[in-house]
C-alpha positions, 0 to 999 in steps of 0.5 A: 545501475539499471532497474527496469526489468529487475523483478521486484516485490511491492507490499505498500499500494493503493489501487485507488490510488494509483489511478492514473490522472488520465484514466480518471479523467476518462471515466470522468468523461463518461460520467459527465464529472469535472475533476478540474479542481482536482486534476490540472495540466494531466496531474493531480493537484494537492498541496498538503497531506491533508489536501491530499486525502481530499482530492483522493476521495475527489478522483475516486468518487468516478470509480463507481461500479465493478467493471471500473474497478476491472479496468483500473486494475488492468491498468494500474497492473499494466504500469506495476508490470513495465517497473519490474514488479512480480507480486504487488499487495493493493489496499482496496477499501470497501467503503469504495467499492459498495460503501462497506455492504458484504454483497457489493464487495463480492461483486466488486472484488471479483471483478478485480479479482478476474483483471488481476488473474488476467494480469497475472497470464499476460504479465506474469505479475501477481497481486494479492488484496488487503482489504483496507479501513479508512482511519477518517471514516471512524471506529463504527464504519471500520465494523463493517468493513472487518465483516467485509474482510471475514466474509471474504478472506481467502486467497486473493483477500489475504490482508487487513489494513486502515490507511486515511488521515492518521491523527484521527483517534487512536489505533485500538480505537478499530481494534473490534476490526482487527480482531475479526480480520486476525480471527479470518485468519488475514495478515495485518497491517495498518498505517502509523509513524507517517504523522502520527509519532512514535506513540502511533507505531506502538499503538500499532504494536501493542493494540492492534497486532500487527505484523507490518507497519506502513511507513512507519518512518517516524521510529527513527526518533526513538532507539528503544522502539527500534529495538522494538521492531527488531525484536517483534521482527515488524516489517516497516512497508516504507515509501521514500518518495512519497514521504518527500512529497508529502513533506514527512522529510525535506529531501531524500538525503534526510529520509531514516530508511537507510539508517533503519536498514543499517540498525537492523530493521525489516524495512521495504520499499514502495509507491504508496499511490504513484501517479500522485507522487510521481513515483515508480518503483524504478524511481524508488529504486534509482533513489535509493542507489543515488542517494544511499548508494545500495547495491545489488545486494542491499536491494536484493535484501529487501526484496528478499524482507518484502517476501518475507513479510507478504501475506501469501502462502508459503507456495507463492513465497518459495516461486517468489524466491526464485524469480528474485534470485533467479533461479 
C-alpha cells in the first residue's frame, strides 16, 4: 500500500518539536548560537526521555521572535502537506512565545496564524493551535498559560493541552488552568499514560475533564480503564514511532495501538515531534500496515476518529469528512 497522497488528519504534533534540524541550525547561525550539544551530523541527539526534553528546550531557544515562528510554521506545514496531511492541530507553548505574557503571545500567534493561512491557500493544509502548558514548569506558571489561552480562544486557538515531564506533580495540580480554558470553550487534552501509568490517565479524565489523551497507551495495562475510556468516549492521540524511539515499548510489534483499537477505544495516529523520532505520517501509516496488517478501512476509521475528536467547528469537520471520503 502507498500512503503518500492519502489525506490524513493529525491531532498531536508539537510545533517546536517539528522543527527540522537544518532549520534550527540556520536560525542558530543567524543568531550566533552553538547547537552542537543538541545536533550532530544533521540529527537531534539525546538518550532517553529526560535528555530529549533538554535537547528540545535547547534547540527551541533559537526561536525567539514572531518572525522566527512564522518561518517555522511554514517549514513545518510544508513537510506535513508533503505527507498528505490536510488538517493538523499543533501544540504551541506560550512559555516559548513571549514567556507567558498575553500581549507577546498575541504577537506570536498573529505570525503563526499568518503562516498557517498562507499554507492553507498554497498547500490546502488547515491548522489549529492548542495552547500548551509545559508541565515541569509548574502549576503557578500554568495559570499564566491558562490566561493566555482564555484571552486568545477563538477560530485559531481551539484547544488547551499539557506536555513536558509527565512525572512532575499530578494532573489535578493544573486544574485552575484547565478550568480557565474550559470556561473559554476550548477543547481539552493532556499528555498521560506515556510514562505516568494508569493513574495519570484516570487523573486526566476525572480531575481535568479532558476529552482527549496525548498518548494514553499504558491504558492497555488495565482492562477496566479501557472500558472507562470507551464509556467516556475519550480519544487517544497515539504516536507509535515516538513511543518506540523513546523506549515506551521495545519494538512496534509490542505496541498496543492495535489491541486498543480492537477493544473499541477511539484511537488516532500522529507524529508527536517528527524530526526527533525520524517519523512522518507516511511512515506511521506504513508501519501500521506492515506490522498490524491495517488496511484501507482501518486507516479510514482512524481518520474519522480524528475528525470527530478534532478541536474545530462543525463546518470544518464536514469539509474534512468529504476530503477523506473522496466526496
